[in-house]
Structures are given as C-alpha cells and as structure tokens.
C-alpha positions as CSV (number, residue, x, y, z in Angstrom):
1,X,0.0,-0.1,-0.4
2,X,1.2,3.6,-0.8
3,X,0.7,6.2,1.6
4,X,0.6,9.9,0.3
5,X,1.2,12.7,2.3
6,X,-2.8,13.1,3.0
7,X,-2.4,10.4,4.9
8,X,-4.6,7.8,2.6
9,X,-3.5,4.3,1.9
10,X,-4.1,3.2,-1.6
11,X,-2.4,0.8,-3.9
12,X,-1.2,1.7,-7.4
13,X,-1.4,-0.8,-10.3
14,X,-0.9,1.2,-13.3
15,X,1.6,4.1,-14.1
16,X,1.6,6.5,-17.2
17,X,4.8,7.9,-18.8
18,X,4.0,10.4,-21.2
19,X,6.7,10.9,-24.4
20,X,5.5,14.7,-26.1
21,X,7.4,14.1,-29.1
22,X,6.6,13.6,-32.6
23,X,8.6,13.7,-35.7
24,X,5.5,15.5,-37.6
25,X,2.9,16.7,-36.5
26,X,-0.7,15.0,-37.3
27,X,-3.5,17.2,-38.9
28,X,-6.2,15.3,-36.8
29,X,-4.0,15.8,-33.4
30,X,-4.9,18.0,-30.4
31,X,-2.6,15.8,-27.7
32,X,0.2,17.5,-25.8
33,X,3.4,16.8,-28.3
34,X,6.1,19.0,-30.6
35,X,8.6,18.6,-32.9
36,X,11.9,19.1,-30.7
37,X,15.6,19.7,-30.3
38,X,17.4,16.9,-29.2
39,X,19.2,18.8,-26.7
40,X,15.6,19.4,-25.8
41,X,14.4,15.7,-25.8
42,X,17.8,15.0,-23.4
43,X,16.5,17.5,-21.1
44,X,13.1,16.2,-20.8
45,X,14.4,12.8,-20.6
46,X,16.3,13.6,-17.6
47,X,13.6,15.2,-15.8
48,X,11.3,12.7,-16.1
49,X,14.3,10.0,-14.9
50,X,13.9,12.7,-11.6
51,X,10.2,12.4,-11.4
52,X,10.7,8.6,-11.5
53,X,12.7,8.4,-9.0
54,X,10.7,10.9,-6.6
55,X,8.2,7.8,-6.7
56,X,10.3,5.4,-5.5
57,X,8.8,3.0,-3.3
58,X,5.2,3.3,-4.7
59,X,6.0,1.0,-7.4
60,X,5.2,-2.5,-5.8
61,X,2.0,-3.5,-7.3
62,X,2.3,-2.0,-10.6
63,X,0.7,-4.8,-13.4
64,X,0.5,-2.2,-16.3
65,X,2.9,0.5,-17.6
66,X,2.0,2.3,-20.9
67,X,4.4,4.4,-22.3
68,X,2.4,7.1,-25.1
69,X,2.4,10.1,-26.7
70,X,3.3,12.1,-28.9
71,X,5.5,9.0,-29.9
72,X,7.8,7.5,-27.9
73,X,9.5,5.1,-30.8
74,X,10.2,9.0,-32.4
75,X,13.0,9.1,-29.5
76,X,16.7,8.2,-30.4
77,X,17.8,4.7,-29.3
78,X,20.0,5.8,-26.9
79,X,17.2,8.3,-25.4
80,X,14.8,5.5,-25.1
81,X,17.3,3.2,-23.3
82,X,17.9,5.8,-20.9
83,X,14.5,5.9,-19.8
84,X,13.8,1.9,-20.3
85,X,16.3,1.4,-17.6
86,X,15.2,3.8,-15.4
87,X,12.1,1.8,-15.6
88,X,13.5,-1.6,-15.0
89,X,15.9,-0.3,-12.2
90,X,13.0,0.8,-10.0
91,X,10.1,-1.5,-11.1
92,X,10.1,-5.2,-10.9
93,X,9.0,-5.7,-14.1
94,X,8.2,-9.8,-13.5
95,X,5.1,-8.3,-11.8
96,X,3.9,-6.4,-14.6
97,X,1.2,-8.0,-16.9
98,X,1.0,-5.6,-19.4
99,X,4.1,-3.1,-20.8
100,X,3.0,-1.2,-23.3
101,X,4.4,1.6,-25.9
102,X,3.1,3.6,-28.5
103,X,4.9,3.4,-32.2
104,X,4.7,4.7,-35.6
105,X,5.0,1.6,-38.2
106,X,7.9,3.6,-40.0
107,X,9.7,3.6,-36.4
108,X,9.8,0.1,-35.9
109,X,12.6,-1.5,-37.1
110,X,14.6,-4.7,-35.8
111,X,16.7,-3.1,-33.7
112,X,14.0,-1.2,-32.0
113,X,11.5,-4.2,-31.1
114,X,14.8,-6.4,-29.9
115,X,15.3,-3.2,-27.5
116,X,11.8,-3.0,-26.6
117,X,11.7,-7.2,-26.4
118,X,15.2,-6.8,-24.2
119,X,13.6,-4.0,-21.8
120,X,10.4,-5.9,-21.1
121,X,7.9,-4.1,-23.1
122,X,5.0,-7.1,-23.9
123,X,2.4,-5.2,-25.9
124,X,2.8,-2.5,-28.8
125,X,0.3,0.0,-29.7
126,X,0.6,1.0,-33.5
127,X,-0.8,4.1,-35.0
128,X,-1.6,3.2,-38.5
129,X,-5.2,5.2,-38.7
130,X,-5.8,4.1,-42.7
131,X,-4.8,2.2,-45.2
132,X,-5.4,4.8,-48.0
133,X,-2.4,6.6,-48.5
134,X,-3.9,10.0,-50.3
135,X,-5.8,10.0,-46.9
136,X,-2.5,9.1,-44.9
137,X,-0.8,12.4,-46.6
138,X,-3.6,14.2,-45.9
139,X,-3.7,13.8,-42.6
140,X,0.3,14.1,-42.5
141,X,1.1,10.6,-41.6
142,X,4.7,10.2,-41.8
143,X,4.5,6.1,-43.0
144,X,2.9,4.0,-45.6
145,X,1.8,0.4,-46.0
146,X,4.8,-0.8,-46.7
147,X,5.9,0.2,-43.1
148,X,3.0,-1.2,-41.1
149,X,3.6,-5.0,-42.8
150,X,7.4,-4.8,-42.2
151,X,6.4,-3.4,-38.6
152,X,4.2,-6.3,-38.0
153,X,7.0,-8.7,-39.2
154,X,9.6,-7.3,-37.2
155,X,7.1,-6.8,-33.6
156,X,6.5,-10.8,-34.5
157,X,10.5,-11.8,-35.1
158,X,11.2,-10.1,-31.7
159,X,8.7,-12.1,-29.7
160,X,6.1,-9.5,-29.0
161,X,2.7,-11.5,-29.4
162,X,0.1,-8.4,-28.1
163,X,-0.2,-5.8,-30.9
164,X,-3.0,-3.6,-30.7
165,X,-3.4,-1.1,-33.9
166,X,-5.0,2.1,-33.9
167,X,-7.6,2.9,-37.1
168,X,-9.6,5.9,-38.0
169,X,-13.2,6.2,-39.8
170,X,-15.2,8.9,-41.3
171,X,-12.0,10.8,-42.1
172,X,-12.5,13.8,-44.7
173,X,-14.1,12.5,-47.8
174,X,-13.5,9.1,-46.9
175,X,-16.2,6.7,-48.6
176,X,-17.5,3.5,-47.6
177,X,-15.5,1.7,-50.0
178,X,-12.6,3.1,-48.8
179,X,-13.5,2.2,-45.3
180,X,-14.5,-1.8,-46.4
181,X,-10.7,-1.5,-47.8
182,X,-9.4,-0.4,-44.7
183,X,-11.2,-3.0,-42.4
184,X,-9.9,-5.8,-44.9
185,X,-6.2,-4.4,-44.8
186,X,-6.5,-4.1,-40.8
187,X,-7.7,-7.7,-40.3
188,X,-5.2,-9.0,-42.6
189,X,-2.8,-8.3,-40.4
190,X,-4.1,-10.9,-37.9
191,X,-3.5,-9.0,-34.7
192,X,-5.4,-9.5,-31.4
193,X,-6.6,-5.5,-30.6
194,X,-8.1,-2.9,-32.9
195,X,-8.9,0.2,-31.8
196,X,-11.2,2.0,-34.1
197,X,-12.1,5.8,-33.6
198,X,-14.4,8.2,-35.4
199,X,-12.6,11.5,-36.7
200,X,-13.2,13.8,-34.4
201,X,-12.2,17.9,-35.0
202,X,-10.2,18.8,-31.8
203,X,-10.4,22.4,-31.5
204,X,-6.3,22.8,-31.4
205,X,-5.9,20.7,-34.7
206,X,-5.1,21.8,-38.1
207,X,-8.2,20.2,-39.4
208,X,-10.5,22.1,-36.9
209,X,-9.6,25.4,-38.0
210,X,-9.2,24.0,-41.7
211,X,-13.2,23.5,-41.3
212,X,-13.8,26.7,-39.3
213,X,-12.6,28.3,-42.6
214,X,-14.8,26.3,-44.8
215,X,-11.7,24.6,-46.4
216,X,-12.7,21.2,-45.5
217,X,-16.1,19.8,-45.0
218,X,-17.0,16.5,-42.8
219,X,-19.5,13.5,-43.1
220,X,-22.5,13.6,-42.1
221,X,-24.1,11.8,-38.9
222,X,-25.8,9.3,-41.0
223,X,-23.1,8.4,-43.0
224,X,-20.5,8.2,-39.7
225,X,-23.3,5.7,-38.2
226,X,-23.3,3.7,-41.2
227,X,-19.5,3.3,-40.9
228,X,-19.1,2.8,-37.5
229,X,-21.8,-0.3,-38.3
230,X,-19.9,-1.4,-40.7
231,X,-16.8,-1.2,-38.3
232,X,-18.5,-3.5,-35.7
233,X,-20.0,-5.8,-37.5
234,X,-17.1,-6.8,-39.7
235,X,-14.6,-6.7,-36.7
236,X,-17.4,-9.0,-34.8
237,X,-17.4,-11.2,-37.9
238,X,-13.6,-11.8,-37.9
239,X,-13.9,-13.0,-34.1
240,X,-12.9,-9.6,-32.3
241,X,-15.5,-8.9,-29.2
242,X,-16.3,-5.4,-28.9
243,X,-15.5,-4.1,-24.9
244,X,-15.4,-0.4,-25.4
245,X,-17.3,2.1,-27.7
246,X,-13.9,2.2,-29.9
247,X,-12.1,-0.9,-28.6
248,X,-12.3,-4.6,-29.9
249,X,-10.2,-7.4,-28.7
250,X,-9.7,-11.2,-29.5
251,X,-9.8,-13.4,-26.4
252,X,-8.2,-12.3,-23.1
253,X,-6.2,-9.2,-25.1
254,X,-8.1,-6.6,-24.1
255,X,-6.5,-3.1,-22.8
256,X,-5.9,-3.9,-19.3
257,X,-4.6,0.0,-18.8
258,X,-7.4,1.3,-20.5
259,X,-9.7,-0.6,-18.4
260,X,-8.2,1.1,-15.4
261,X,-9.0,4.5,-16.7
262,X,-12.7,3.2,-17.5
263,X,-13.2,1.4,-14.2
264,X,-11.9,4.8,-12.3
265,X,-9.1,3.2,-10.5
266,X,-6.0,4.7,-9.4
267,X,-3.2,5.4,-11.8
268,X,0.1,8.3,-11.7
269,X,0.7,9.6,-14.4
270,X,4.8,10.9,-15.3
271,X,5.8,13.5,-17.8
272,X,4.6,17.1,-19.0
273,X,0.6,17.0,-19.4
274,X,-0.3,13.6,-17.8
275,X,-3.2,13.0,-15.4
276,X,-3.5,10.8,-12.2
277,X,-6.0,9.7,-9.8
278,X,-5.5,8.9,-6.4
279,X,-7.1,9.9,-3.1
280,X,-10.1,10.6,-4.8
281,X,-8.5,13.7,-6.5
282,X,-7.5,14.2,-10.0
283,X,-3.6,15.5,-10.3
284,X,-2.1,16.9,-13.8
285,X,1.5,17.8,-14.4
286,X,2.1,21.0,-16.4
287,X,1.6,20.8,-20.2
288,X,4.7,22.5,-21.4
289,X,7.8,20.4,-22.3
290,X,10.2,23.5,-21.0
291,X,8.1,24.3,-17.8
292,X,7.7,20.7,-17.2
293,X,11.9,20.0,-17.2
294,X,12.8,23.6,-15.5
295,X,10.5,23.2,-12.7
296,X,11.7,20.3,-12.0
297,X,15.4,20.6,-12.3
298,X,14.9,23.9,-9.7
299,X,12.5,21.7,-7.5
300,X,9.8,23.7,-8.1
301,X,6.2,23.0,-8.4
302,X,4.5,21.1,-11.5
303,X,1.6,19.6,-10.5
304,X,-2.3,20.9,-10.1
305,X,-4.7,19.1,-8.1
306,X,-8.5,19.3,-8.0
307,X,-11.4,17.1,-6.6
308,X,-13.4,15.0,-8.5
309,X,-16.9,14.0,-9.4
310,X,-16.8,10.6,-8.8
311,X,-20.3,9.7,-9.8
312,X,-20.2,11.8,-12.8
313,X,-17.2,10.2,-14.0
314,X,-18.4,6.7,-13.0
315,X,-21.2,7.1,-15.2
316,X,-19.1,8.5,-18.0
317,X,-16.0,6.3,-17.6
318,X,-18.2,3.3,-17.1
319,X,-20.8,3.3,-19.8
320,X,-17.7,3.4,-22.1
321,X,-17.7,-0.2,-21.8
322,X,-20.1,-2.5,-23.4
323,X,-20.7,-4.3,-20.3
324,X,-22.1,-0.7,-18.3
325,X,-22.5,0.1,-15.0
326,X,-23.9,-2.3,-11.8
327,X,-26.7,0.2,-10.9
328,X,-27.1,-1.2,-7.5
329,X,-22.9,-0.6,-6.9
330,X,-22.9,2.5,-7.9
331,X,-26.2,3.6,-6.0
332,X,-24.2,2.0,-2.8
333,X,-21.4,3.6,-3.6
334,X,-22.2,7.3,-4.4
335,X,-25.4,7.0,-1.8
336,X,-27.9,8.1,-4.5
337,X,-30.3,7.0,-6.9
338,X,-29.2,7.7,-10.3
339,X,-32.6,7.4,-11.9
340,X,-33.7,10.2,-9.3
341,X,-30.7,12.5,-9.7
342,X,-30.1,12.0,-13.8
343,X,-34.0,12.1,-14.4
344,X,-33.4,11.5,-18.2
345,X,-32.1,8.2,-17.8
346,X,-36.1,6.6,-18.3
347,X,-36.3,8.6,-21.6
348,X,-32.7,7.2,-23.3
349,X,-34.1,3.5,-22.3
350,X,-37.7,4.9,-24.0
351,X,-35.7,5.9,-27.0
352,X,-33.6,2.8,-27.3
353,X,-30.4,4.5,-26.7
354,X,-29.7,2.8,-23.2
355,X,-31.1,-0.8,-21.8
356,X,-31.1,-2.4,-18.0
357,X,-30.2,-5.8,-18.0
358,X,-29.1,-7.9,-14.8
359,X,-29.1,-4.9,-12.8
360,X,-26.5,-3.3,-15.5
361,X,-27.3,0.2,-17.3
362,X,-25.8,-0.2,-20.7
363,X,-25.7,1.4,-24.2
364,X,-27.6,-0.1,-27.1
365,X,-26.3,-0.2,-30.6
366,X,-27.9,2.8,-31.5
367,X,-26.8,4.2,-28.3
368,X,-23.2,4.1,-29.1
369,X,-23.6,6.1,-32.2
370,X,-25.3,8.8,-29.9
371,X,-23.3,8.5,-26.7
372,X,-22.7,12.2,-26.3
373,X,-26.4,12.8,-26.1
374,X,-26.4,10.5,-23.1
375,X,-23.1,11.9,-21.5
376,X,-24.1,15.7,-21.8
377,X,-26.8,14.8,-19.4
378,X,-24.6,13.6,-16.9
379,X,-23.0,16.7,-17.5
380,X,-26.0,18.9,-16.7
381,X,-27.1,17.3,-13.9
C-alpha cells in the first residue's frame, strides 16, 4: 500500500509515462506533443527520470505500464534506453502483466523491437489510422503501407505477441468503399486488438481550423453511423469482441491499462501533460515541456490537483464499456439513486439509447452512435 501526504492508503497498479515528441504533427491531433531538438529531448528525459525516482517505493503493485505520447518510438534509441533502463531499475517487471509502448509503423525497425523486448515491453500499440495513402498524406502521417507490414514482421520476429492497431473512420471525404478496404487490410494483419475511432475535429488541431475556414467538410451523421456499424459488424464477424465504444479484442487481449481508466481505479501519470488519479483527486502535470523540465531541475512545483466528481466520472467512464455499470453498486457507493438524480435516464431507455439488463445500465447499439447525448445529461446534472 502507498501512503501519500494526506494520509490515505492506496494501491497503485498502473503507471502512465508521457513522451511528448513527434517527428511531425498530424492534422487531426491535439494531444500534448511537439517537434523538438535533441537537446530539448535530453533535458526532458533527465527530468522524467528524476520524476520517476521521486516516486521510488510506490511501484510495488504496478501491473500495467503504458508509455504514450506523442510518439515514444520517435526518441533516439540511446534516450529510449535511458528511460527504459530507469523504469527497469525502479520497478520489478516480473510483476508487470502488461507493458505497452505507442509507436509509428515506420519507427519499428528490427533493432527497436529487439530493444523493446530486452527491456520487458510485451505490448505494442501502433498508429496506422488508414491504409489509403491519399488519406495518410492529407493527415500528414509519416508512414506508408509497406512500413506497417514490415513493422508487424519485426514485432513478431522479436517475440512480442500482443499488438494493438489504431484505426480511424469517417475521415475527410472518406467513402464507404474506402472504409471497407481499410477494414480488410487491418484484419489481414492478424493482430489481437484494434482501436477504431471516428474522426473528431479537436479544437487545437489543424483540421479544426481548416473546417472553420470552410476549406474542408465532414461526413454527415448518417454516413458516420453507417460506417461505425460497418466497423462493428466486420470486426465481430472476424472474431473480435467489442468491449468499449472504440475498442475490439480477440480472446483475453483487452487493454488492461485503459480498463483501469474506464473503471476509475487509481493510476499515476508522469511527464509533462500527464494526469493521475489517487486519493479521490485528479492531478495533472504542466502541459509544457520547457516548464516541466525547468520546474523539476529547480525543484519547483509542476503539478495541479483538484477534487473529482466521482459519480459523474463513474457514469461517463463506465458507460464506455459495453458491459455498462452495475446500478446497485453505483447507488451504494455514492449514496444516490441515479434514476432520480438523472431524470432523463428513463427517457433514454425509452428512446432505445440505453438498456437495463441484469442490473447493468448500458448502451444499446443505437446508443453507442449517440452517446454524447447521454453523456451531456450527466454534465448537466
């Protein structure tokens, strides 16, 4: 058990580490990231190692490590080794069940996969997004299809069996035929996990600004719904089960790490822009690489905390999972009757967006397509 300064005992089972660097910036992305000089990357990794060390003794129960970004695989191998070596020194990897790193296909060389395997990483999350090279070019993706196929070969040759691929649908001007070809290609990779997201125009992204200047248009809701249904039907037919709004798995290869987020369990986030949850509080690190490493170098504060709305998060995160939420358990935990507090829930059930089955409140297939309407009610409540 880990005791924090306020005297609460908790058990951390998940660690997230943020690497906010990319070799280029995709047009749809609004994550905390940047293209940086080698000198800046070196200072960041030194600061990140110092933050890792500051939590020494709190890693005894870690079962999941997730290195995300940005694009962690864009780090030069010597800096990546520095980071992975520090993790290996501080954490007993024999206890870690799932150890993930995010990558781009064109970064996954034979040397990199051997390195990752050597340092205990057993799960690769690879951003593919599409197999249509015109769409890849428009999104400013740096890889092409041959990189994806070679990456899979390199990963398997290194003996890493747990591979997740990120895909996107309802891209700008994407047709249903193009989506069908994308689905066919990703299924041909024979991976065991696929995350399939709809394109969202995030406020800080290039696409958002192009849309506001009327330089691009987006698919209408009906086409996006048809595409989403096509994704679900095709992946389920191929042996995947959908366990979350955008995530599909074969067998037992569901993302252990992300399920910790969706079930509101405690986790620790390190690095600039990272978030944590413990002691019933949310904590987030400053989302500036320069401010982050300068604060750590000078022993200054770089973290902000705020109290969470546990019930709201429980509902919004729990409903992302296809199994939904246990109504009695939630009511007991928060001393509430959610059907009285959120009076539209009966309406959503009547409209076929939600269903109550075996004590669990969950989305219907129709509700998965219109989830933001339901989530908006929780924010209002």
